[in-house]
TORDOGU-507367 format. One record per atom (N, C-alpha, C): x, y negated, z negated. Coordinates in steps of 0.1 Angstrom, whole numbers, plus 5000, padded with zeros to 4 digits. Last residue first. Example, Ala and Ser with C-alpha at 12.3 -4.5 7.8 and 13.67 -1.06 7.14 Angstrom:
// residues 2
512850224929 513750114929 512950004921 513250574922 512350454922 513250334922 
This chain:
// residues 297
338487739601 339787689607 340487799614 335887719588 336087789601 337387729607 334687679562 336087709563 336387769577 332387499544 332687549557 334187559559 331187399521 332187509520 332587569533 329087229519 330387169521 331487279521 325987159524 326787279525 328187239529 324486929524 324786989511 325587109512 323986809547 322886889542 323186959529 326286699553 325286609550 324086689544 327786919562 328086859549 326986769544 326686959587 326387059577 326686999563 327786739600 326386759599 325886859588 330486789597 329886679590 328386689589 330687019613 330987029599 330386909591 330086909638 329287009633 329487029617 332186729641 330886679640 329886779634 334286919642 334286829631 332886759630 333887059666 333687129653 333487029642 332486989695 333286909684 332986979671 332887229721 332087159711 333087089701 334687359738 333387299744 332587219734 336887459726 337087399739 335787329744 335887569703 336687449701 336887379715 334687799713 333787689707 334587559707 336787949721 335887899731 335087789726 337887999695 338687929705 337787869716 335788149685 335988019679 336887939688 336088379700 334888309702 335088159697 338588479692 338388449706 337188359708 338088519664 339088429669 338888379683 336088719666 335888589659 336788479664 337388929678 336288859685 335988729679 339188979657 339688949671 338588869678 337489049637 338388939635 338888889649 334289149650 335589179645 336389049644 331089079636 331989079647 333389099642 327689169627 329189159623 329989159636 325189189638 325589069630 327089059628 323989409649 323989289657 324389169649 324089649637 322989559632 322989429640 326389749650 325189819651 323989729647 328189449660 328089579655 326689639656 329389269688 328489279677 328389419673 330789249712 331589279700 330689289687 328789199730 329689309733 330389349720 327588959721 326889089720 327689209722 329788789727 329288809713 328588939711 329788809754 330988849747 330588869732 327288689760 327488839763 328788889756 327888429754 326888509746 327088659748 329688369774 330188379760 329188449751 327888379795 329088469795 329588479781 326088179789 325588319790 326788419789 327787959766 327287999779 326788139779 326687829735 327587919742 326887949756 326687579710 326087619723 327087709730 326287639675 326987599687 326287639699 326187579641 325387619653 326087559665 327287729612 327687629622 326887669635 326987779577 326487799591 326987689600 327587979549 327887859556 327587879571 326388109519 326388129533 326587989540 328288149489 326988149496 327188169511 330688179476 330388049483 328988049489 330988429466 331188319457 330888179463 330288599486 329488609474 329688479466 330088469519 330888509508 330088499495 329788469553 329088499541 330088549530 329888239578 330788319569 330088349556 328288219609 328288199595 329388289588 326988069638 328088149632 328088119617 324388089659 324788039646 325788129641 323887989693 324188089683 324588019670 321987959722 322387899710 322687999699 322887989756 322288059744 322887989732 321987839787 322887869776 322187939765 320787699809 321387829811 322487849800 321087379795 320487459806 321387589807 320587319760 321387329772 320787419783 318487329741 319387209742 320287209754 317187549736 316387449743 317187319744 318087889736 318487749735 317487659742 316988169717 317088099730 317287949728 319288279692 317988249697 318088179710 321288479669 321088399681 319588379684 323988509646 322588519649 322188439661 326788659634 326288579645 324788609646 329388669609 328188709616 327788619626 331888809589 331588709599 330388759606 331588909555 331788929569 331388809577 331689069524 331888949531 332188979546 329189289512 330389279519 330589149526 326689299498 327889269491 329189249499 324389329514 324289249503 325689209497 325189509534 324789379538 324689279526 325689739518 326789669525 326389529529 323089799511 324089759501 325189689507 321989869536 321489749529 322389699518 323490089542 323589979550 323089849543 322690269521 324090229522 324290099530 319990299526 320390239513 321790189514 320090419551 319390289550 319890219537 321390659545 321990569555 321390429553 319490779528 320890749523 321590649532 317290799544 317190719532 318590679527 318090979564 317790839568 317790749556 318491219550 319591149555 319291009559 316491239520 316691259534 317791179539 317891369489 317391259497 317491289511 318591569470 317791609482 317191489489 320291539449 318991469448 318091499460 322391709460 321791729447 320391669446 322991629487 323091769483 322291799470 322491349490 322091439500 321891589494 323591239467 322191209470 321691309480 326191329470 325391379459 323891349461 326991179492 326991329493 326091389482 326990929480 325990959491 325891109493 329090959462 327690929457 326690959468 331190999479 330791109470 329391089465 331190749492 330990869500 330590979491 331790589469 330590569477 330190689485 334390679463 333290699454 331890679460 335690599487 335690739483 334490769474 335490319486 334790389497 334690539494 337090289461 335690249462 334990319474 339690379468 338890449458 337490409459 340190359504 340490329490 339590399481 339190419529 340390339528 340890299514 337390599547 337890619533 339290549532 337190529574 336190479564 336690489550 339190639589 338890499592 337990449580 339590899581 340790819582 340390669584 336890999582 337590989569 338790889570 336390969611 335490919601 336290899588 337691049635 338090919628 337390879616 338991289614 339391189624 338291169634 337191439598 338391379593 338891269601 335091549612 334791449603 335991379597 336591739630 335891619635 335591519625 337691959617 338591839619 337791719624 335592139616 336292099603 337091969605 335092169643 333992099634 334592059621 337392299650 337092169656 336092089647 337192539636 338292449634 337992309639 334792639648 334892619633 335992519630 335492669675 334492569671 334492539656 337292879674 337792749678 336792639673 335493089668 336593059659 337092919661 333893079691 333293049678 334393019668 335793159711 335193019711 334592989698 336293419704 337293319703 336793179703 333693519709 334293529696 335393429694 333493479737 332593409728 333093409713 335493649746 335593499748 334693429739 334493889739 335793849733 335893699734 332293899756 332093899742 333393859734 333493899781 332693779777 332493779762 334794139780 335594019782 334793899777 332694319780 333594309768 334394189769 329394249791 330894239795 331694229782 326794219786 327394349785 328794359788 326193949791 326093999778 326694139776 326493929819 327493869811 327393929796 324194049828 325394109831 326494059822 322293859819 322193999814 323494079817 322993629832 323193639818 323193779813 322693539857 323793639855 323893669840 320693349858 320593469867 321593579864 321793159838 320593239836 320493359845 323992999846 324293119839 322993209838 322892769859 323892849866 324092989859 321392659839 320692709851 321592799858 323492589821 322392689817 321692749829 324892409836 325492529832 324492639828 322992199839 323492269851 324192399847 322792119812 321592169819 322092249831 325392039806 324792149799 323592209806 325591809824 326491929825 325892049818 323491629814 323391689827 324291819828 324091489790 323291609790 323291689803 325591279799 326191369789 325391499787 323991139818 325291199821 325891299811 321791059803 321591159814 322991229817 322990869786 322290989780 322091099791 324090689803 324990759794 324290889789 321790589815 322790649823 323690739815 320490469794 319790589800 320890659809 322290259788 321990359778 321390489784 322190119811 323490179807 323190289797 319590019810 319990109821 321290189817 319789869787 318889979787 319190079798 321589669795 321989759784 321089879784 320489509813 321289609818 321689709807 319189309798 318389419803 319189539809 322089239778 320789209783 319989329788 325089419785 324389309779 323089289785 326889729778 326289629787 325589529779 327589899759 328589879769 328089769779 325589959741 326589849737 327589829748 324290159754 323590029752 324589919749 326090369752 325790309765 325090179764 325890419724 327190369730 326890309744 323290499722 323690389714 324990329721 323390729737 322490629741 322890499734 325090899723 325690829734 324690719740 323491019703 324390909699 324990829711 322491239713 321691119715 322490999711 324091439704 324491389717 323691259720 322891549682 323791439680 324191369693 319391639688 320791659689 321691539687 316891539663 317391569676 318891599676 316291259641 316091399645 316691419659 318591049623 317491069633 317391209637 320891019609 319590999602 318391019611 323091039624 322891149614 321491139608 323190799637 322690909644 322491029635 324390629619 322890609621 322390739628 327090709622 326390729609 324890719611 327490629648 327590769645 326890799632 327190349645 326290429654 326290569651 329390299629 328090269624 326990339632 331490389645 331290459633 329890429627 331290189666 331290339669 330890419656 331589949653 330389979660 330190129662 334289989644 333189969635 331789999641 335589999669 335590119660 334490109649 333689859696 334689859685 334589979677 333289909730 332689939716 333789939706 334689859753 333389799751 332789809737 336990009753 337089869757 335789789753 336090269747 336990189737 336990049740 334790339771 334090319758 334790239748 336790349790 335590279793 334790249780 338690529777 338990389779 337690299781 337890759752 337590719766 337890569767 338090829726 339290819733 339090769748 335490869717 336190749712 337490729720 334891109729 334190989734 334990859729 336491279714 336591279728 336091149734 335591259687 336891209691 337091199706 332791359692 333091229686 334491179690 332191609700 332391509711 332791379706 331791749677 332991769684 333291669695 329191699670 330291639662 331591649669 327491839687 327691699690 328891639682 329092169696 328092079689 328491929691 330792329709 330692339695 329792249688 332592159735 331792279730 331792279715 333191949763 333091969749 332292099746 333091919791 334291989785 334092019770 330691789798 331091909805 332191989797 330491559783 329491659781 329891789787 332791429792 332691459778 331691569776 331991389819 333191479816 333191519801 329891219816 329691349822 330791439818 330990989804 330091069796 329791209802 332790909824 333290929811 332291019803 331190879847 332290979847 332691009833 329390669840 328890809843 329990909842 331390469836 330490509825 329990649828 332390449862 333290479851 332490529839 330190359876 330690489879 331590539868 329890109863 328790209862 329290349865 332289979870 331990009856 330890109854 334390079897 332990029893 332690069879 336490169912 336690069902 335389999898 336590359933 335590249934 335790139923 338690539927 338690459940 337690339940 338090639902 339490579905 339490499917 335490729905 335790629895 337090559898 335990939923 335190819927 335390709918 337491109907 338091059920 337290929924 335691169887 336891099884 337591039896 333591289903 333391169896 334691099892 334591539913 334391429922 334191289915 334691729893 335891699900 335791569908 332091729883 333191729873 334491689880 330591749906 330491629898 331691619889 331292009915 331491889924 331491759915 330492169893 331892159897 332192039905 327692139894 328492109882 329892089885 327192229920 326892089916 327692049904 327792499916 328492419926 328392269923 325892579897 327292589894 328092499903 323592529912 323792459900 325192459896 323892719933 323892579936 324092499924 323792959917 325092919924 325092769928 321192949908 322292949899 323592909905 319692959932 319592839924 320792829914 320493219939 320793109948 320792979940 319393369919 320893359920 321293249929 316593209903 317193289913 318693279913 315093229872 315893149881 316593239890 311693299862 313093329864 313793249874 309593099842 309893139856 311393179857 
């Protein structure tokens, strides 16, 4: 069904109003939901050249950077390569990690709608005038220039932050080349390469982790188990009681698999544990079970 010029103009006006109005509303309201909608809408409106180009733009958004660590960001970006559909669906992962509990699903939906909405509005706005635009020499020159810019942006997108953050030595470089060989030469599907790499990392990389379950020991609390996994020492565990607020902090800093937390988050959470629990008693209880390598100092 053809789109009328009136509908096209309304769509263009709505696109402009949201692009200019959401930043003003976010500044005045100081509401995290408005900030989320504004960040993703602006990214979807200003980016061109494909989903890879939006990567550095989204990472620079304060609302996203405060809620999603770099490890989480890159893990989600890597997983997004293994699923079908446009790369913009990566924002659903980001939105989910910006909230806790049931609100995470709503945040995920909001981020997804906000990033796709500008493109939909622009397409509807352009359709009634597309025939005239196609015959315009100025429009053709603009498209040619945009295509050249897209090539440069796409070439730079994998370098920052992917290469600069992930290729930190010879071993990561060799792993990256091996994964590339599996994709290009062995013709492995992307999801198989990502799954194999994640499982290898889980087997060999020392990390701090957190696993959780509902607590039956405290009212309105979540019980979490912290462990330090080392190849030479096995796995050490400490079980502690955390409030809902502290549990949300853990989920906020947890990575894509929900197990790894940053050193900063580890330090902050352990400080909270020491304020509310007797770590020595926990260590002694673990020692009685034969696990004497606990080093949570």
